[in-house]
N, C-alpha and C positions, 0 to 999 in steps of 0.2 A: 504494500500500500504506500502511496506517495504521501509523505507527511509534511511537505512544505508548499502547500498550494498558494498561500498568500505571498510568499517571497517570489514564487514563480509568476503569479499574476502581476505583481509590481514590476518584475523583470520584463514581462511581455508588454505591459503598459508603457514602460520607459522606452523599450525598443520601438514600439509603434509611434511614440512621440518623436523619437530620433528619425525614424523613416519619414514622417511628415515633414520634419525640418529638411531632410535631404531632398525631398521633392520640391520644397520651396527654393532651395538653391538652384535646382535645375530650371525652375520656372523663371527665377530672377536672371539666370544666364540667358535664357531665350528673350526675355523682355528687354534686356539691355544689350543684347547681341555680343555677349562675352563668351568666347570659345575657351574650352578647357585647353591647357592648364592655367590660363590666366586667372590670377587671384585678386586682381584689382579692377576698379571701375568706379562708377558713381557711388556716392555714400550709401544710397539705398541698397545697392547690391552688396556692398561690403558689410552692412549691418546684418543682412540675411546670412551671409557667409560666416560672420563672427558668431551668430547664434548657433549655427551648426557646429563650428569648430570648438566653441566653448563647451557645448553640450558633450561633444565627443571627449574632450579633456576630462570633464567631470564624470562621465560614465566609467572611465578607467578606475576611478576611486570608488564611486557609488556602488557598482555591482558587486565587487568583492566584499565590501563591508556589509551590504545588505544580506548576502548569503552567510557570511561568518556570524552575523548577529542571529540570523534564523537558526543556524546550526548549533550555536553555543548558548543562546538566551531563549528565544521564542520565535516561532514562525508568525504567531499572531501579532506580536509587537513589532517584528520586522516589517510586516505588512502595513500596520497602522502608521508607523513612523515613515516607512519607505514610500508610501503613496504620495507624500508631500514633495518628493523629489520630482516626479514627472509633472505634477500639478504646478510646482514652482517653475519648471522648465517651460511649460506652456505660457504661464504669465510672463516669464522672462522674455520669451520669443515675441509674444504679442506686443509687449511694451517696447522692446528693442526695434522691432519692425517699424514702429511709429517714430521713435526718436531715441538716441542713445541714453538720454537722462531718464527714460521711463523703464529701464530694465532692473532697477534695484530691488523692488519688492519681490519679484519672482526669483531673482538670483538668491536673495537672502533666504527665502523659504526653502529652496532646494539645498542650499549650502548648510543650513541648520539641520535639516534631516540627515544629511551626509555626516556631519560632525557628530550628531547624537549616535548614529549607527557606528561610526568609527570608535568612539569612546566605549560604547556598549560592547562592541565585538572585541575590542582589546581586553576589556575586563572579562568577558566570557572566555576568551582563549587562555588568559592567565589562570582563571579559575579552573578550567578544564585541565590544563597542564598540571596545576598544583594537585588536583584530585587524583590524577593518574600517577604522577611521579613523586608524590611526597610520602 
């Protein structure tokens, strides 16, 4: 039986959000006639690209700590805390697409969820190691 459905659901939600951002980059490339591999263009295009790139950077940290938290603390709490990451990323994107100064609230929401999971998973790993090796 699969015992981590909420961590899996948050993972999928996060990946769907990332895929949506990827499609926005492609649409922005077509709109502004920017062929790959060019990474510069009008500010509107660069904001769309930065949303995608920043989310990619954050996923590298978020996904491992989400799963470590689920494995060592609780799938339920990993899901409850973790769902704020993709929600924050959506708010981050929608704000940043409008203007660079509108990205803060969404960034902060996703970042806080990640930090809570990082601290919790660190404690969970330490506790698990102590229980096994002490």
